[in-house]
C-alpha angles and dihedrals in degrees: 000000000000124000090248092054090047091052092048091057096039121109113269093202125050136176110249132196119197122201119184114199112207141124091207105042132082128189088263093060101027097119094171097048093043091050092049089051094049093045092049090052091047088054090053099257126131118238106215097174141017121172138154114224133177126264093264120129097217092047092051093048093046093048092051093047093046092048092052093047098043105035104017097214120192091218134028119193115193113190124191136024095069098115131095104259119112091255093055102098105144095106093048089049098050107031094073087057093061118105086184128015121217094218093176092065095066093043094050092043090052090051092050090047091050089058089057106032105022119217094352085081089082088074092066117104096179112158142168136200148156117268116179106316094332134087113224124202119193109196136166118277100235115109091232092053093047092052091048094048095045100041099039101037123357103052092041094056110027095095090049092049093045090052091054093047091053093052 
């Protein structure tokens, strides 16, 4: 079946969980997470979870696993903690949960980032994968990066990905 046929029969609405990883943000000043939530709702999706958690590997892993078990989202977007500093541990916390990694996501995101921020794009460790019956995207925490990832990639493909996971 062609990509266009898959997309035509893919769900238009999904259940989304948003996790912001930050030691300095709260829900009140979480510009990236709030933007993702508003954009998801604007696109017709249901946001079932939005929480800010600290940059701690065990906390990130537990939050993702609890979210999957308790609310069964189709999509999880984790924003923040994807850089290269010693406190950036999101990738290390979520990658072991993947049963399949969507390696193309990080590569395409880096290319799109390169077009906007030049060579600094090599610092991005954005990734995505399937964990249980959910697709998880780990993206940078900056508002600009969140908008790029969501508008150019995530919201265009989540229905398609969710359809494949359900098969």
